[in-house]
C-alpha positions as CSV (number, residue, x, y, z in Angstrom):
1,M,-0.5,29.6,16.9
2,Q,2.3,29.1,18.9
3,S,5.0,32.0,19.3
4,D,8.3,29.9,19.8
5,P,9.0,28.6,16.8
6,A,10.2,24.9,17.9
7,A,6.9,24.5,19.5
8,R,5.2,25.9,16.1
9,D,7.1,23.3,14.0
10,G,6.0,20.9,16.4
11,F,2.6,21.9,15.8
12,L,2.5,22.2,12.2
13,A,4.4,18.5,11.8
14,V,2.1,17.0,13.6
15,E,-0.8,18.9,12.0
16,A,0.4,18.0,8.7
17,L,0.4,14.2,9.5
18,R,-3.3,14.5,10.4
19,Q,-3.8,15.8,7.4
20,L,-2.3,13.0,5.6
21,V,-3.7,9.9,7.9
22,R,-7.6,12.1,7.0
23,L,-6.5,12.1,3.6
24,L,-5.9,8.2,3.5
25,H,-8.3,7.4,6.0
26,D,-11.1,9.1,3.4
27,S,-9.6,7.8,0.5
28,A,-9.4,4.1,1.7
29,R,-13.3,4.5,2.8
30,M,-14.4,6.0,-0.4
31,A,-12.6,2.9,-2.3
32,Q,-14.2,0.7,-0.6
33,G,-17.3,1.9,-0.7
34,R,-17.2,2.5,-3.9
35,T,-15.2,-0.5,-5.3
36,G,-15.5,-3.3,-2.5
37,I,-11.7,-3.4,-2.6
38,S,-9.5,-1.5,-0.3
39,G,-7.7,1.5,-1.1
40,A,-4.2,-0.4,-1.0
41,Q,-5.3,-2.7,-3.4
42,L,-7.4,-0.4,-5.4
43,F,-4.0,1.4,-5.9
44,V,-2.3,-1.3,-6.9
45,L,-5.0,-2.3,-9.3
46,R,-4.6,1.3,-11.0
47,V,-0.5,1.2,-10.7
48,L,-0.8,-2.5,-13.0
49,A,-3.9,-0.6,-15.4
50,E,-1.3,1.9,-16.6
51,H,1.7,-0.1,-16.3
52,P,0.9,-3.8,-17.6
53,G,2.8,-6.7,-17.0
54,L,4.7,-6.1,-13.5
55,S,6.8,-7.8,-11.5
56,I,6.1,-8.1,-7.6
57,N,9.5,-5.9,-7.8
58,D,8.4,-3.4,-10.2
59,L,5.4,-3.1,-8.4
60,A,7.0,-2.5,-5.4
61,H,9.3,0.4,-7.0
62,R,6.0,2.1,-8.8
63,T,4.3,2.1,-5.6
64,M,7.0,2.9,-3.3
65,T,6.4,0.3,-1.1
66,H,8.0,-3.2,-0.1
67,Q,7.9,-6.0,-1.9
68,S,6.6,-8.4,0.7
69,S,3.6,-5.5,1.5
70,V,3.0,-5.4,-2.3
71,S,2.8,-8.9,-2.5
72,V,0.3,-9.6,0.2
73,V,-1.9,-7.0,-2.2
74,V,-1.8,-8.4,-5.3
75,S,-2.7,-12.5,-3.3
76,R,-5.8,-10.4,-2.6
77,L,-6.5,-9.0,-5.9
78,L,-5.6,-12.8,-7.0
79,A,-8.1,-14.3,-4.8
80,R,-10.6,-12.0,-6.0
81,G,-9.9,-12.6,-9.8
82,L,-8.4,-9.2,-10.8
83,V,-5.4,-10.2,-11.3
84,A,-3.3,-12.8,-12.9
85,R,0.1,-14.0,-12.9
86,H,2.0,-15.1,-15.7
87,P,5.3,-16.1,-16.6
88,S,7.6,-13.2,-17.9
89,P,8.6,-14.4,-21.9
90,D,11.9,-13.2,-20.9
91,D,12.5,-15.2,-18.0
92,R,9.9,-17.9,-17.4
93,R,10.9,-17.8,-13.6
94,R,10.0,-14.0,-13.2
95,Q,6.1,-13.6,-13.1
96,L,4.3,-10.6,-14.1
97,V,1.1,-9.2,-12.8
98,T,-1.5,-8.3,-15.1
99,L,-5.5,-7.5,-14.8
100,T,-8.0,-10.1,-15.7
101,A,-10.9,-8.6,-17.7
102,R,-13.0,-8.3,-14.3
103,G,-9.8,-6.3,-13.0
104,R,-9.8,-3.6,-16.3
105,A,-14.2,-3.7,-15.9
106,L,-13.4,-2.1,-12.3
107,H,-10.7,-0.1,-13.2
108,R,-12.8,1.8,-15.7
109,T,-15.5,2.7,-12.9
110,S,-12.8,3.1,-10.1
111,P,-11.9,6.7,-8.6
112,A,-8.2,7.7,-7.7
113,V,-6.6,6.8,-4.5
114,V,-4.7,9.4,-2.6
115,Q,-1.9,7.2,-2.4
116,E,-1.6,7.8,-5.6
117,R,-0.9,11.8,-5.3
118,I,1.4,11.0,-2.6
119,V,3.8,9.0,-4.4
120,E,3.8,11.5,-7.6
121,A,4.2,14.4,-5.2
122,V,7.7,12.8,-3.6
123,R,8.3,11.8,-6.6
124,K,8.7,15.6,-7.8
125,L,10.3,16.4,-5.1
126,S,13.9,17.8,-5.2
127,P,16.2,15.1,-3.8
128,A,17.2,17.1,-0.9
129,R,13.7,17.5,-0.1
130,R,13.0,13.9,-0.7
131,H,15.9,13.5,1.7
132,G,14.9,15.7,4.4
133,L,11.5,13.6,4.4
134,A,12.7,10.7,4.6
135,D,15.1,11.6,7.2
136,G,12.7,13.4,9.0
137,L,10.2,10.2,9.2
138,R,12.3,7.5,9.6
139,G,13.7,9.6,12.6
140,L,10.1,9.9,14.0
141,A,9.3,6.3,13.3
142,K,12.3,5.2,15.1
143,A,11.2,7.4,18.6
144,L,7.8,5.9,18.2
145,G,9.1,2.3,18.7
146,A,7.7,1.4,14.7
147,S,8.9,-2.0,13.4
148,R,11.9,-2.2,11.1
149,R,10.4,-4.5,8.8
150,G,8.6,-3.5,5.7
151,A,5.1,-1.8,6.8
152,S,2.3,-3.0,4.7
153,M,0.3,-0.5,2.6
154,F,-1.9,2.1,3.8
155,F,-5.2,0.6,5.7
156,E,-4.0,-2.9,4.7
157,E,-3.4,-6.1,7.3
158,D,-0.7,-8.3,6.6
159,D,-2.4,-11.2,6.5
160,V,-2.8,-13.2,3.5
161,P,-5.8,-15.6,2.8
162,A,-5.4,-18.9,3.4
163,G,-7.3,-20.7,0.9
164,K,-10.6,-22.1,2.8
165,G,-12.3,-21.0,6.0
166,N,-11.3,-17.8,8.0
167,R,-7.9,-18.7,8.8
168,M,-5.3,-16.0,7.6
169,I,-1.4,-16.2,7.0
170,R,0.8,-13.4,8.7
171,A,3.3,-12.9,5.3
172,G,6.3,-14.5,6.2
173,A,4.6,-17.3,8.7
174,S,4.2,-21.2,7.1
175,R,0.0,-22.3,7.2
176,A,0.6,-24.3,10.0
177,A,1.2,-20.7,12.1
178,A,-1.6,-19.0,10.7
179,A,-4.0,-18.2,13.4
180,P,-8.0,-17.0,13.0
181,S,-7.9,-13.5,12.6
182,R,-11.3,-10.5,12.9
183,R,-8.9,-7.5,12.9
184,K,-9.8,-4.8,10.5
185,S,-7.8,-2.4,8.6
186,R,-5.9,0.4,10.3
187,A,-3.5,3.0,9.3
188,H,0.3,2.1,9.5
189,V,1.9,5.2,9.5
């Protein structure tokens, strides 16, 4: 271990990042292996099981994720028949997402994912610690040149199934601009 406090803090910060990425990676692999869906998809599925009938915005809030990223994951769950969208009885323009019978069956046998624990842990931090964590991580992301747009959920690509064939649509792109995608999921940290 380093004797210089600044070097020690740097080591501890990078080591903590490695531990978090390892937890997320292992959780994503376990989810994929046991359920056939990504860790991000399983996280959304589990939130919907606990809180049925959420809008995309409500789901984004509960998962601490950007609305566009949650929308991509919900689109994948829709394509697999695990969730359905229904108009809200209060406002027909607003769509609510619920689990289908297949989604409920998968949820009953699904393991918890580490994203649930991360969101819960962040929510339990004091406001000052949460602000410090957010400030430090935003600073690191900026120093690394990370995109300012909403990041996809952990180990989930931004591509959305286009329907027929292997063509994918980048979130926010038109179908005409879609290009074939054979990329594997990677962490967006």
